C-alpha positions in Angstrom: -18.2 240.8 175.1 -20.2 243.9 174.7 -23.7 243.0 173.4 -25.7 246.1 173.3 -25.3 249.8 172.7 -26.7 252.2 175.4 -29.8 252.6 173.3 -30.3 248.9 173.1 -29.8 248.7 176.9 -32.6 251.2 177.2 -34.8 248.9 175.1 -34.1 246.0 177.3 -34.8 248.0 180.5 -38.2 249.1 179.1 -39.1 245.6 178.2 -40.7 245.0 181.7 -43.2 247.8 181.2 -44.0 246.5 177.7 -44.5 242.9 178.9 -46.8 244.1 181.8 -49.1 245.8 179.2 -48.9 242.8 177.0 -49.9 240.4 179.7 -53.1 242.3 180.3 -53.9 242.1 176.6 -53.1 238.3 176.7 -55.7 237.7 179.4 -58.4 239.5 177.5 -57.8 237.9 174.1 -56.5 234.3 174.7 -59.9 232.6 174.4 -61.3 234.8 171.6 -58.2 234.3 169.4 -58.2 230.6 169.7 -61.9 230.5 168.9 -61.4 232.8 165.9 -59.1 230.1 164.5 -61.8 227.5 164.9 -59.6 225.6 167.3 -60.4 224.0 170.7 -59.3 225.7 173.9 -57.0 223.6 176.0 -56.1 223.9 179.7 -53.7 221.9 181.8 -55.4 218.9 183.3 -57.7 218.3 180.3 -57.6 215.0 178.4 -55.0 214.7 175.6 -56.0 216.7 172.5 -54.4 217.9 169.3 -52.3 221.0 170.3 -50.9 223.2 167.6 -47.3 224.4 167.7 -44.2 225.8 165.9 -40.7 224.7 166.8 -38.7 227.1 164.5 -39.1 230.8 165.5 -36.5 233.5 165.6 -36.4 236.5 168.0 -34.2 239.6 168.0 -31.5 237.5 169.6 -30.9 236.1 166.1 -28.4 238.8 166.0 -26.4 240.4 163.2 -22.6 240.9 163.5 -20.3 243.8 163.4 -17.3 242.2 161.7 -15.2 245.3 162.1 -14.5 244.3 165.7 -12.4 241.4 166.9 -14.2 239.3 167.9 -17.4 240.3 166.0 -19.9 242.2 168.1 -23.5 241.0 168.1 -26.1 243.5 166.9 -29.5 243.1 168.4 -32.2 242.5 165.8 -29.7 242.1 163.0 -31.2 239.0 161.5 -34.7 238.7 163.2 -36.4 241.7 164.7 -39.1 240.8 167.2 -39.0 240.4 171.0 -39.8 236.9 172.2 -43.0 237.9 173.9 -44.2 239.5 170.7 -43.7 236.2 168.8 -45.6 234.4 171.6 -48.5 236.9 171.5 -48.8 236.5 167.8 -48.5 232.7 168.1 -51.4 232.8 170.6 -53.4 235.0 168.2 -53.1 232.4 165.5 -54.1 229.4 167.6 -50.7 228.2 168.8 -50.5 226.2 172.1 -46.8 225.7 172.2 -43.7 227.1 170.6 -39.9 227.0 170.6 -37.6 230.0 170.3 -34.7 228.9 168.0 -32.2 231.7 167.5 -29.1 231.5 165.3 -25.7 231.1 166.8 -22.4 232.7 166.0 -19.1 233.7 167.7 -19.6 233.3 171.4 -23.4 233.4 170.9 -23.8 231.0 173.9 -23.3 234.1 176.1 -26.1 235.9 174.3 -28.4 233.0 175.1 -27.2 232.8 178.7 -27.2 236.5 179.6 -29.9 238.0 177.4 -32.2 235.7 175.4 -33.0 233.4 178.3 -34.1 236.1 180.8 -36.4 237.5 178.1 -37.8 234.0 177.5 -38.6 233.7 181.2 -40.4 237.0 181.1 -42.3 236.0 178.0 -43.5 232.8 179.7 -45.1 235.1 182.3 -46.5 237.6 179.8 -48.1 235.0 177.5 -48.9 232.0 179.8 -51.4 230.6 177.3 -48.5 229.5 175.1 -46.1 226.9 176.4 -42.7 228.2 175.5 -39.6 225.9 175.1 -36.0 227.0 175.0 -34.1 226.0 171.9 -31.8 227.3 169.1 -31.2 226.9 165.4 -28.1 224.8 165.8 -25.3 225.4 163.3 -25.0 221.7 162.7 -21.4 220.5 162.1 -21.0 219.5 158.5 -24.7 220.0 157.7 -27.4 222.7 157.4 -29.3 223.9 160.5 -31.3 221.9 163.0 -33.8 222.7 165.7 -32.3 221.9 169.1 -35.2 221.8 171.6 -34.7 221.4 175.4 -37.3 220.1 177.8 -38.4 222.6 180.5 -36.1 221.9 183.5 -34.2 224.0 186.0 -31.0 223.3 184.0 -32.4 224.1 180.5 -30.3 227.2 179.9 -27.1 225.6 181.3 -27.6 222.6 179.1 -28.2 224.7 176.0 -25.2 227.0 176.6 -22.9 224.1 177.2 -23.9 222.3 174.0 -23.8 225.5 172.0 -20.4 226.6 173.4 -18.8 223.2 172.8 -20.4 222.0 169.5 -22.1 224.8 167.5 -20.0 225.1 164.4 -20.1 228.9 164.4 -19.3 229.4 168.1 -15.5 229.6 168.0 -13.6 232.7 167.0 -11.5 232.6 165.0 -13.4 230.0 163.1 -12.2 226.4 163.7 -12.7 224.0 160.8 -12.4 221.1 163.2 -15.7 222.2 164.7 -17.5 221.7 161.4 -17.0 218.0 160.7 -19.3 214.9 160.8 -17.2 213.6 163.7 -18.0 216.8 165.7 -21.7 216.3 165.1 -21.6 212.8 166.4 -19.6 214.0 169.5 -22.4 216.6 170.0 -25.0 213.9 170.0 -23.0 211.8 172.4 -22.8 214.7 174.8 -26.6 215.3 174.4 -27.3 211.7 175.3 -25.4 212.1 178.6 -27.6 215.0 179.8 -30.2 214.1 182.5 -32.9 215.6 180.3 -31.8 215.1 176.6 -33.0 217.5 173.9 -34.6 216.9 170.6 -33.0 217.5 167.2 -35.0 218.2 164.0 -33.3 218.9 160.7 -34.3 222.3 159.2 -35.2 222.8 155.5 -33.2 219.6 154.7 -33.1 219.9 150.9 -33.1 223.7 150.5 -29.6 223.4 149.1 -30.5 220.5 146.8 -29.5 221.2 143.2 -32.1 218.8 141.7 -34.6 216.1 142.6 -32.6 213.6 144.6 -29.4 215.7 144.4 -29.0 216.8 148.0 -26.8 219.6 149.4 -25.7 220.4 152.9 -27.8 217.8 154.7 -27.6 214.4 153.2 -29.4 211.1 153.8 -26.3 209.5 155.2 -25.8 212.3 157.8 -29.4 212.0 159.1 -29.0 208.2 159.2 -25.8 208.5 161.2 -27.5 210.9 163.7 -30.5 208.6 164.1 -28.3 205.5 164.5 -26.4 207.1 167.4 -29.2 209.0 169.1 -32.6 207.7 167.9 -34.4 209.5 170.8 -32.7 212.8 170.1 -32.3 213.0 166.3 -36.0 212.3 165.6 -36.8 213.8 162.2 -36.9 216.8 159.8 -39.0 219.7 158.7 -41.6 218.3 156.2 -42.8 221.8 155.3 -40.2 224.6 155.7 -40.9 228.2 156.7 -40.5 231.3 154.6 -43.8 230.5 152.8 -45.1 234.1 152.8 -42.4 235.4 150.4 -44.9 236.0 147.6 -46.9 238.4 149.9 -43.9 240.3 151.1 -44.4 244.1 151.3 -41.1 246.0 150.9 -41.3 248.3 153.9 -37.5 248.5 154.2 -35.5 250.5 151.8 -33.9 248.7 150.1 -35.8 245.5 150.9 -33.7 242.8 152.6 -35.4 240.3 150.5 -34.6 242.2 147.3 -30.9 242.3 148.3 -30.9 238.6 148.8 -33.2 237.3 146.0 -33.8 240.1 143.6 -37.3 239.8 142.2 -37.6 236.0 142.9 -40.2 234.8 145.3 -39.8 231.0 145.8 -41.7 229.3 148.6 -39.5 228.5 151.5 -36.6 230.4 149.7 -36.1 227.1 147.8 -35.8 226.7 144.1 -34.3 228.3 141.0 -33.6 231.7 142.5 -30.8 230.0 144.6 -29.9 227.4 141.9 -31.8 224.6 143.7 -35.0 222.5 143.6 -38.3 224.0 144.6 -40.8 222.9 147.2 -43.7 220.6 146.2 -47.0 221.7 147.5 -45.1 223.8 150.1 -43.3 220.6 151.3 -39.6 219.6 151.0 -38.9 217.0 148.3 -37.6 214.6 151.0 -41.2 214.5 152.3 -43.3 215.1 149.3 -42.0 212.4 147.0 -43.8 209.1 147.6 -41.1 206.4 147.6 -38.5 209.1 148.3 -36.2 209.7 151.3 -38.8 209.8 154.0 -40.2 206.5 152.9 -36.8 205.0 152.7 -36.3 205.9 156.4 -39.7 204.5 157.4 -39.0 201.4 155.3 -36.1 200.6 157.6 -38.4 200.8 160.6 -36.9 204.1 161.7 -39.0 206.4 163.8 -38.3 209.4 161.7 -40.9 212.1 162.0 -41.8 215.3 160.0 -42.9 218.7 161.3 -43.9 222.1 159.8 -43.1 225.6 161.0 -42.9 229.3 160.2 -39.1 229.9 160.5 -40.3 233.4 161.4 -37.7 236.2 161.2 -39.7 239.2 159.8 -43.4 239.2 159.0 -44.4 239.7 155.3 -46.2 242.9 156.2 -42.8 244.3 157.4 -41.0 243.3 154.3 -40.0 239.8 155.3 -40.7 236.3 153.9 -42.6 234.9 156.9 -45.9 234.3 158.4 -46.4 234.6 162.1 -46.2 231.3 164.1 -49.4 229.4 163.3 -50.6 231.9 160.7 -50.0 229.4 157.9 -48.2 226.2 159.1 -49.0 224.2 162.3 -47.4 221.1 163.9 -50.1 219.3 165.9 -49.1 217.0 168.8 -51.5 214.8 170.7 -50.8 215.6 174.3 -51.9 217.2 177.5 -51.3 220.9 177.6 -48.2 220.6 179.8 -44.5 221.0 178.8 -43.6 217.4 179.7 -46.6 215.9 177.7 -45.9 218.0 174.6 -42.2 217.2 174.6 -42.9 213.5 175.0 -45.5 213.6 172.2 -42.9 215.2 169.9 -40.4 212.5 170.7 -43.0 209.8 170.1 -44.1 211.1 166.7 -47.7 211.7 167.8 -47.8 214.5 165.1 -49.6 215.7 162.1 -48.8 218.8 160.1 -51.0 221.2 158.1 -50.9 224.4 156.1 -53.6 226.9 155.8 -55.7 225.4 158.5 -56.9 222.7 156.1 -57.8 220.5 159.0 -57.7 220.9 162.8 -58.0 217.3 164.0 -57.1 213.9 162.8 -58.1 210.5 164.1 -56.0 207.9 162.4 -55.7 204.4 163.8 -55.2 200.8 163.0 -56.8 197.9 164.8 -57.4 194.2 165.0 -60.0 192.5 167.0 -58.3 193.2 170.3 -55.5 195.7 169.6 -55.2 199.3 168.4 -52.5 201.9 167.6 -52.5 205.5 166.4 -50.0 208.0 164.9 -46.4 207.4 166.0 -47.3 203.9 167.5 -46.9 200.3 166.4 -49.4 197.5 166.2 -48.2 193.9 166.5 -50.3 191.4 164.6 -50.1 187.8 163.8 -49.3 186.7 160.3 -52.5 186.3 158.3 -54.6 188.7 160.4 -56.7 191.4 159.0 -56.0 195.0 159.9 -58.7 197.7 160.0 -57.7 201.3 159.2 -59.9 204.2 160.5 -59.5 207.8 159.4 -61.4 210.8 160.6 -60.6 214.4 159.7 -62.2 217.6 161.0 -61.9 221.0 159.2 -62.0 224.2 161.3 -65.4 225.9 161.4 -64.1 229.4 160.9 -62.0 230.9 158.1 -58.2 230.7 158.1 -55.8 233.7 158.4 -56.3 234.5 154.7 -60.0 234.8 155.2 -61.3 231.7 153.5 -62.4 228.1 154.4 -60.6 225.5 152.3 -62.0 222.0 152.0 -60.1 218.8 151.7 -60.8 217.3 148.3 -58.8 214.1 148.7 -57.1 212.0 151.3 -54.3 209.6 150.3 -53.3 206.5 152.3 -49.7 205.7 151.6 -48.2 202.3 152.4 -44.7 200.9 152.4 -43.1 197.6 153.4 -40.7 197.6 156.4 -37.4 195.8 155.8 -34.1 195.6 157.5 -31.7 198.5 157.6 -30.0 199.1 154.2 -26.2 199.1 153.6 -26.2 202.3 151.5 -26.3 205.2 153.9 -27.2 207.7 151.1 -30.1 205.6 149.9 -33.1 207.9 149.3 -35.8 205.7 147.8 -38.3 203.0 148.7 -39.9 202.0 145.4 -42.4 199.7 147.2 -44.0 202.7 148.9 -47.2 203.5 147.0 -50.5 205.3 147.3 -52.7 202.4 148.6 -56.0 204.2 148.4 -57.2 207.7 147.3 -60.4 208.8 149.1 -62.2 211.4 147.0 -64.4 213.5 149.3 -67.8 215.0 148.6 -68.1 218.8 148.6 -71.5 218.4 150.2 -70.5 218.7 153.8 -70.2 221.4 156.4 -66.8 222.4 157.9 -66.4 221.3 161.4 -68.3 218.0 160.9 -66.1 214.8 161.0 -65.4 213.1 157.7 -64.8 209.4 158.2 -63.0 206.9 155.9 -62.0 203.2 156.4 -60.2 200.4 154.8 -59.3 196.8 155.7 -56.0 195.2 154.8 -56.7 191.5 154.5 -54.3 188.6 155.4 -51.3 190.6 156.4 -48.0 188.8 155.5 -45.4 191.5 155.9 -44.6 194.3 158.3 -45.5 197.7 156.9 -46.3 201.3 157.8 -49.0 203.6 156.6 -49.2 207.4 156.6 -51.7 210.0 155.3 -51.7 213.1 153.3 -54.6 215.3 152.0 -55.0 218.4 149.9 -57.5 221.0 148.7 -56.1 220.7 145.2 -56.8 218.3 142.3 -53.1 217.3 142.1 -52.6 213.6 142.2 -49.0 214.2 143.4 -47.7 217.6 144.8 -46.2 219.5 141.9 -43.1 221.7 141.9 -44.1 225.1 143.2 -43.6 227.9 140.7 -41.9 231.2 141.6 -44.4 233.6 143.3 -47.1 231.0 143.9 -50.0 231.9 146.3 -49.4 229.5 149.1 -53.0 229.7 150.3 -54.3 228.0 147.1 -52.0 224.9 147.5 -52.7 223.4 150.9 -51.7 219.9 152.3 -51.7 218.0 155.5 -49.5 215.0 156.3 -49.6 212.5 159.2 -46.7 210.7 160.7 -46.8 207.0 160.3 -48.3 204.0 162.1 -46.3 200.8 162.0 -47.8 197.3 161.7 -45.3 194.6 162.8 -45.7 190.9 162.1 -45.5 188.4 164.9 -44.7 185.1 163.1 -46.9 182.2 164.0 -44.7 179.1 164.8 -45.7 175.8 163.3 
C-alpha cells in the first residue's frame, strides 16, 4: 500500500529537523507554560497529584482517502492536520501532563499505525518529554459509534494495537465486510483484548451525539455499553462525559470553502451535537448521558458498575485554522490522581480516580467519605456497618491565573448527587435511576480569592442502604444544565464533574 506521495515523504524526512528544534523550545517553556495555567508542576517520583490529560486527540495520521484507487489510498492530513509532536507541544502549553493520540482507522489503516504513526509518536515522546504520551486509536467500534482504545506503554504496544485494529476495527477490511460490524464482533474484540498480557482501556466517544431526542439514543446504546462492561469491566470502563469540538462557535474560516461550512452550513452546535444534525444538543457542554441527574450514567452507577466519565478535545483542526476544536487542555481537561509515570496514570484511569472540568473552573478536588476509622476517595469504595454515620468532605481549588480565554471564572455552586445501589437490572437498555437526586446544593460566596481552598462538608446519618455519591459544580446559576443553544460561547457555561465514591453496607448479624 502506497501511503505517501514524494512530497509527503519529504515532509516525513524533514520531521527529524523540526522535532530537534521543537525539543529545544520544550525545554525552555515547559515550566513557564504550566505555571501560566495556574497548575502545579509534576515530576516523576513526586507524590500522587492531580494530573491533567486528554485521551482523544487526532494527528495527521487520521488520514483522508482517495477512493478512486482500489484499495483506497490514504491521504496524509486528510481528516486531521497536525504532526503528533505539535499536538504534544500545544498540550504542554495548556497544562497537559498526559495525552493519547487516537487516530481514525480505515481500509488497512493498521499498516499506517505500524509503519508511520508509531515511529512519529516515538519521536514525539523524545521531543516533548514533559507530556506522557500513550498510543491509542479512535476505534471504529463494531455496531456502535467510536471509542478510545488506549494501550499501556509496553514494548509490545504497537504490535497489540495493530493486531486488534487489523482483526476487529469495523472499517479495516477492504472491500467492506458487514460481518465485521456486528455486536458479536465487538464482544469478540473485547475477548481478544482481555487475553493480551497488558490489556488496553476502552472509553465510548460522544455516546449520544447521534441521539434524536432526550433518551432516544443512536449508534451507541445503553445495552451495548452494558454488554461491553459485563464482558470486560477492566477494559470497557466508561464514556466521554464532555465531548470535544466545543470551539465551533469560535471557528475562523481560513479554508476556502470552510470544511465546517461544507459539513454544517451556518450551524455551530457545541460538540457538533444538536439540531444541525437532527439530534439532541449538549447540556452545559456535557453529553445527556452524563448531564441528566437520574439518567443513563446514574443507572449504571446504581447497578454498582464502575463506569467512569472523561472529557477531551477531540482535536482535529484548531478553531483558528477553521476547525471546531480547542488544543488539548485549552478548554477541557481530564484529571487523574497519580504519580507522573505512565503506569500510574494508566492505573488511575482504570480505577476511576478522575474528575473532569471545562474552562479551568477548578484545578484540584479533594472529595472523600469517612467513618471513624475508614476513608475512601474518588473511584473507591467505603464499607460501613448498617446504622453508621458517614462523613463527606469536599475541597475545591480554583487556578490562580486566567484560563485560555483570559478570564478567571468562579464556582458559584457545588452539587452533591446521591443514588441508591441496587442489583443489576434485567432491562439492558434501561437509562434511568429515579432515586438519584441532588442531595445538597452548596452555594459559594463570591468573597474569596482564587487559589484558596474552598471546603464543604456533610454527614449522612444512620446509613441503611448502599449508595454512591458524585459531584458537579458550575459558574452559572442554572440549577440543572440546560440544553446548549446553537452558537453558544462555551467559556460562559462551565462545569466540573467528579467520578463517584461508593458506600457499601456490611450487614450486622443479629
